[in-house]
C-alpha positions in Angstrom: 0.0 0.0 0.0 1.3 3.5 -0.9 2.4 5.8 2.0 1.9 9.6 1.9 4.8 11.8 3.1 3.7 14.8 5.2 5.3 18.2 5.7 6.6 17.8 9.3 5.6 20.3 12.0 8.7 21.9 13.5 7.5 23.5 16.7 4.0 24.3 17.9 4.1 27.9 16.5 5.0 26.9 12.9 1.9 26.6 10.6 3.7 26.4 7.2 7.1 25.8 5.7 8.8 26.7 2.4 9.6 23.7 0.2 13.3 23.5 -0.6 15.2 21.0 -2.8 13.9 17.6 -3.8 16.7 15.0 -3.6 14.7 12.3 -5.3 12.7 12.4 -8.6 9.4 10.9 -9.4 9.9 7.2 -10.4 13.2 7.0 -8.5 13.8 4.2 -6.0 13.9 5.3 -2.3 15.4 3.4 0.6 14.5 4.0 4.2 16.7 6.8 5.6 17.4 8.4 2.2 17.0 12.2 2.1 13.8 13.2 0.3 13.7 16.9 0.5 14.7 20.0 2.4 12.4 22.7 3.8 12.6 25.8 5.9 10.6 27.7 8.5 11.1 31.4 8.9 14.7 31.0 9.9 15.7 27.4 10.3 16.2 24.8 7.6 15.6 21.0 7.8 15.9 17.8 5.8 13.3 15.1 5.7 14.3 11.4 5.5 12.2 8.6 3.9 10.5 6.5 6.5 9.5 3.8 4.0 11.1 1.9 1.2 9.7 2.0 -2.4 9.3 4.2 -5.4 8.6 8.0 -5.3 5.3 7.9 -7.0 4.2 11.6 -6.8 5.4 15.0 -5.7 2.7 17.6 -5.0 4.8 20.7 -4.4 7.7 22.4 -6.1 10.7 24.3 -4.7 9.8 27.6 -3.2 6.1 26.9 -2.6 4.7 27.5 0.9 3.2 24.3 2.3 1.0 24.0 5.4 2.4 21.7 8.0 1.0 18.1 8.1 0.1 18.4 4.4 0.9 15.5 2.0 3.8 16.5 -0.2 4.6 13.2 -1.8 3.7 9.5 -2.0 6.0 6.4 -1.7 4.9 3.0 -2.8 5.0 0.4 -5.5 5.1 1.4 -9.1 1.6 1.7 -10.6 -0.2 2.3 -7.3 -2.9 5.0 -7.4 -1.9 8.3 -5.7 -5.0 10.6 -6.3 -6.4 9.9 -2.9 -3.3 11.3 -1.2 -3.3 14.6 -3.1 -3.7 17.7 -0.9 -7.4 18.6 -0.7 -8.8 15.1 -1.2 -11.2 13.8 1.4 -8.8 11.0 2.6 -5.8 13.4 2.9 -7.8 16.0 4.8 -9.1 13.4 7.2 -5.6 12.0 7.8 -4.3 15.6 8.4 -6.9 16.4 11.0 -6.3 13.1 12.8 -2.6 13.9 13.0 -3.3 17.4 14.3 -5.6 16.0 17.0 -3.0 13.4 18.1 -0.3 16.1 18.4 -2.5 18.4 20.4 -3.1 15.6 22.9 0.6 15.2 23.4 2.2 17.5 26.0 4.8 19.8 24.2 6.5 20.5 27.5 7.3 17.0 28.8 9.7 14.7 27.0 10.5 11.3 28.4 13.4 9.0 27.6 13.4 5.3 28.4 16.5 4.1 30.2 17.3 0.6 31.5 18.2 0.0 35.1 19.5 -3.5 35.9 17.1 -6.1 34.3 14.0 -4.0 34.4 13.1 -0.9 32.5 12.7 2.4 34.3 11.2 5.5 32.8 13.0 8.7 33.6 11.3 12.1 33.1 13.9 14.6 31.8 13.9 17.7 29.7 15.7 17.5 26.3 18.1 20.3 27.4 18.9 18.5 30.7 19.6 15.3 28.8 22.0 17.1 26.4 23.8 18.7 29.3 24.1 15.3 31.1 25.5 13.6 28.0 28.1 16.3 27.5 29.1 16.4 31.1 29.3 12.6 31.4 26.6 12.4 34.2 24.4 9.4 34.6 20.9 10.7 34.6 19.7 7.7 36.7 21.7 9.2 39.6 20.0 12.6 39.4 17.0 13.5 41.5 14.6 15.7 39.5 13.2 18.9 41.1 10.8 19.7 38.2 7.1 18.9 38.0 6.4 15.3 38.8 10.1 14.7 39.5 11.2 15.8 36.1 14.9 16.3 35.8 15.7 19.9 34.6 18.9 21.8 33.8 19.6 23.0 37.3 19.5 19.4 38.6 22.2 18.4 36.1 24.3 21.4 37.2 24.0 20.3 40.9 25.1 16.8 40.0 28.2 18.0 38.1 31.4 17.5 40.0 33.6 20.6 40.3 36.7 18.6 39.3 35.1 17.4 36.1 37.3 17.7 33.0 36.1 19.7 30.1 35.0 17.9 26.9 37.6 19.8 24.9 40.5 21.8 26.2 41.7 25.0 24.6 45.0 23.3 23.7 43.2 20.7 21.6 42.4 21.3 18.0 38.9 22.8 17.8 36.3 20.9 15.8 34.9 22.8 12.9 31.4 24.2 13.5 28.6 22.9 11.3 26.9 25.9 9.6 23.7 25.8 7.5 24.4 26.9 4.0 23.2 30.4 3.1 20.2 30.3 0.7 21.1 30.8 -2.9 19.8 33.8 -4.7 18.4 33.5 -8.2 19.8 35.9 -10.8 16.8 37.7 -12.3 18.5 40.1 -14.6 22.0 41.0 -15.7 23.7 44.0 -17.2 27.1 45.2 -18.1 27.8 46.4 -14.6 25.2 44.7 -12.4 23.2 41.6 -11.4 19.7 41.7 -10.1 19.1 38.8 -7.7 16.0 37.5 -5.8 15.8 38.0 -2.1 15.8 34.8 -0.1 12.7 34.1 2.0 14.6 34.5 5.2 15.8 38.0 4.2 12.2 39.0 3.4 11.0 37.8 6.8 13.9 39.6 8.6 13.2 42.8 6.6 9.5 42.7 7.4 10.1 42.2 11.1 12.6 45.0 11.3 10.2 47.4 9.4 7.2 46.5 11.5 9.3 46.9 14.7 10.2 50.5 13.9 6.8 51.3 12.4 4.8 50.0 15.4 6.7 51.2 18.4 8.3 54.4 19.8 12.0 53.3 20.0 14.6 55.3 21.8 18.2 54.3 22.7 20.3 55.2 25.7 24.1 54.7 25.6 26.3 54.1 28.7 29.7 52.6 29.5 30.6 50.3 32.4 34.0 49.6 33.9 35.0 46.2 32.5 37.9 45.4 34.8 35.8 43.0 36.9 34.5 41.3 33.7 38.1 40.8 32.5 39.2 39.5 35.8 36.4 36.9 35.9 37.1 36.0 32.3 40.7 35.3 33.1 39.7 33.3 36.2 37.3 31.0 34.2 39.7 30.6 31.3 42.4 29.4 33.7 40.0 27.1 35.4 38.8 25.7 32.1 42.4 25.1 31.0 43.1 23.3 34.3 39.9 21.2 33.9 38.2 22.4 37.1 35.2 23.8 35.2 33.5 22.4 32.1 32.8 25.7 30.4 35.0 28.4 28.9 32.9 31.3 30.2 33.1 34.3 27.9 32.7 38.0 28.4 29.2 37.8 26.7 28.2 35.0 29.2 29.2 37.3 32.1 27.3 40.3 30.6 24.2 38.1 30.1 24.4 36.9 33.7 24.5 40.6 34.9 21.6 41.4 32.6 19.5 38.7 34.1 20.2 39.9 37.6 19.2 43.5 36.6 16.0 42.2 35.0 15.1 40.6 38.3 15.3 44.0 40.0 13.5 45.8 37.2 10.6 43.4 36.2 8.9 46.2 34.2 11.6 45.7 31.6 11.1 42.0 31.5 7.7 42.4 29.7 5.8 42.4 26.4 4.0 45.6 25.3 0.7 44.5 23.8 -1.0 47.8 23.0 -3.7 48.2 25.7 -2.0 45.7 28.1 1.4 44.4 29.1 2.6 40.9 29.9 4.8 40.7 32.9 7.1 37.6 33.1 7.9 35.9 36.3 10.9 34.2 34.7 13.7 35.6 32.4 13.5 34.1 28.9 16.6 35.5 27.3 16.9 36.1 23.6 20.4 36.0 22.1 21.1 37.6 18.7 23.2 35.2 16.6 24.9 36.0 13.3 24.5 33.1 10.9 25.2 32.4 7.2 21.4 32.4 6.7 20.8 35.8 8.4 20.2 37.1 11.9 18.6 34.6 14.3 17.5 35.3 17.9 16.9 32.0 19.7 15.6 32.1 23.2 17.0 30.5 26.4 14.0 29.9 28.6 14.2 30.2 32.4 17.7 31.7 32.1 17.4 33.0 35.7 17.6 29.5 37.1 21.1 28.9 35.8 24.6 29.3 37.3 27.2 31.1 35.2 28.6 27.9 33.8 25.1 26.5 33.1 24.2 29.8 31.3 27.4 29.6 29.3 26.7 26.0 28.2 23.2 26.7 27.1 24.0 29.9 25.3 26.7 28.1 23.4 24.3 25.3 22.5 21.7 27.7 21.3 24.2 29.6 19.1 25.5 26.3 17.6 22.0 25.1 16.8 21.1 28.4 15.2 24.2 28.4 13.0 23.7 24.8 12.0 20.0 25.5 11.1 18.4 22.9 13.4 17.2 25.1 16.3 13.6 24.6 17.5 11.5 27.2 15.5 9.4 27.9 18.6 12.6 29.3 20.2 13.0 31.7 17.3 9.7 33.5 17.8 10.1 37.0 19.2 7.3 36.2 21.6 9.3 33.4 23.2 11.8 35.8 24.7 11.1 38.4 27.4 14.3 40.4 26.7 17.1 40.2 24.1 20.9 40.8 24.1 22.8 41.6 20.9 26.6 41.6 21.2 28.7 43.3 18.5 31.7 43.7 20.7 33.7 41.0 18.8 33.4 43.2 15.6 34.9 46.2 17.3 31.6 48.2 17.3 31.7 51.0 19.9 28.1 52.3 19.6 25.0 51.0 17.8 21.3 51.1 18.0 19.7 47.7 18.2 16.1 47.2 17.0 13.5 45.7 19.4 12.1 42.3 18.8 8.4 43.1 19.3 6.4 42.5 21.4 9.4 42.7 23.8 9.8 46.0 25.6 13.6 46.4 25.2 16.8 45.1 23.8 20.4 45.6 25.0 23.3 46.1 22.6 26.7 45.2 23.9 29.7 47.0 22.4 33.4 46.5 22.4 35.7 47.2 25.3 37.8 50.4 24.8 40.2 52.2 27.2 38.7 55.5 28.4 39.9 58.1 31.0 38.3 57.6 34.4 39.0 59.1 37.9 40.3 56.2 40.0 40.8 58.3 43.1 40.7 62.0 44.1 42.1 63.9 41.2 43.9 60.9 39.7 42.9 59.7 36.3 43.8 56.6 34.4 42.8 54.8 31.2 40.3 52.1 32.2 38.7 49.4 30.0 35.1 50.4 29.5 32.4 48.3 27.8 29.7 50.1 25.9 26.0 49.4 26.5 23.2 50.5 24.2 19.6 50.0 25.5 16.8 50.5 23.0 13.4 50.5 24.6 9.8 51.1 23.6 8.8 54.5 25.0 5.2 53.4 24.9 6.0 50.8 27.6 8.8 52.5 29.6 9.6 56.1 30.6 13.0 57.4 30.1 13.7 57.4 33.8 12.8 53.7 34.2 15.0 52.8 31.2 17.9 54.9 32.5 17.7 53.3 36.0 17.6 49.8 34.5 20.7 50.5 32.3 22.5 51.9 35.3 21.7 48.7 37.2 23.2 46.6 34.4 26.3 48.8 34.7 26.3 48.2 38.5 25.9 44.4 38.1 28.8 44.3 35.6 31.1 46.3 37.7 30.3 44.3 40.9 29.8 40.9 39.4 30.6 38.0 41.7 30.2 34.5 40.3 
C-alpha cells in the first residue's frame, strides 16, 4: 500500500514551511533513511528522510512553494499504485491531516520522556531535552540525578547540581577545535544581468527579517540610551574562568558575553517592568527571564531564546547559550525558540566586531533590547584627582517608549552597569 509523506511540524508555532530542494525524482527508488527533500521555516532549515522503502510515485509541491504543516507533499509505494487519494485537498488526505493534528494536540509539548534501562527491568525517567543534552556532554548518569521539576522531572539545574567541580572539560583549549557545522546560506536566483550589475532575488529568510525590522520600527516608539561600564571585573572573571577551564576544574570556557548576560538577568530581576511584552492596551509581565540571544549566521540574523535563564549558574548559562548559538548556525534550532514572543528580553553583542556604539532594534512584542559593544580604554577618575585609562564596555539600551519612561529605562541601564562592575560568580 502506498504511503503519503507529510510536511513535518517543526515547533508548535509553525503553521507552514517553504519547500526546498527535492533530492529524489518521481519514479526513482527510495530506501528508508534516504534524504527526500529540504524545507525551511522562517529562519531554520531542515531535511526530511524517507521512512518507507519503495518508489517515489508523486510530488505535490515544487521548490519555493509554501506548504501548510502536516500536508501531504509526496507519495512512496510500489510502481503503478494510485496516488490521487493522497493529493492535498482530497477527502482522505484532509481526514488524515486532521487526525494527525488531533494526536499532536493531545501530546504535551513541554514534557519529553526517555526510556533508560536499570538492571534487568526498564525504568522510565522524566527529563527535559536540554537537561539530557547537558548530562550527556558532562558525562553524568541521569539515573543518579533526582529531579526537582514537575512530577520529579529532571531539569537543567538538577544536572548542574550533580556535576562535579573537578570534572574535566570535553575539549581543552589546547586541543584542535572541531569545525562548527553551519547551515548553507540560501542561494539567490539571478533575475536580470547587465554590463555592470546583477539583479538577484531576495531569499525568503531575508524577506522575513526585513518585514520584522520594518514592523518593529513602524509599530513602536523606540529610543536608545548609551552608557559605558567599567570592564575590569569582567576581564578579571574571564581570566579566572579561562584558567579554570584550561586546568579542567570547570567544564565551560565562560566568555565576556556570558558574564554580561548573567549581569543582565540579575538586573531584570530587579526591574521586572523591563522583562515584559507591550501589547497595546495591556502588558505581559514575566515571572521568569526568557533571554533572547542575537546570533549572526550564514542564513541571516537569528534570535533563539534561552528559557528560564534566571535558574542557571554562570557555567550553566554559558553552556546553554553556546548550545543555542551552535543550533542556530547549523540550522536545526527549534523554531518555537526563534519566535520574538518566546523571549522576554534580548541581548545583541557586536563587541567582537569592534563596534563601539550602535542602535539595536527591538524584537516586538518585547519591551527592550540591550546592545553590547566592544571594550575600549577611556579616561576615568580612579581616586581623588587621579585619572587613568580604564577598559570600558559600551552598553546601548533600546526601549519602547510606549511601555517605559526614560527614567525607568535609565535606571535599568544603570543597574546593568552596576551588576557588571560588581559581578561576583
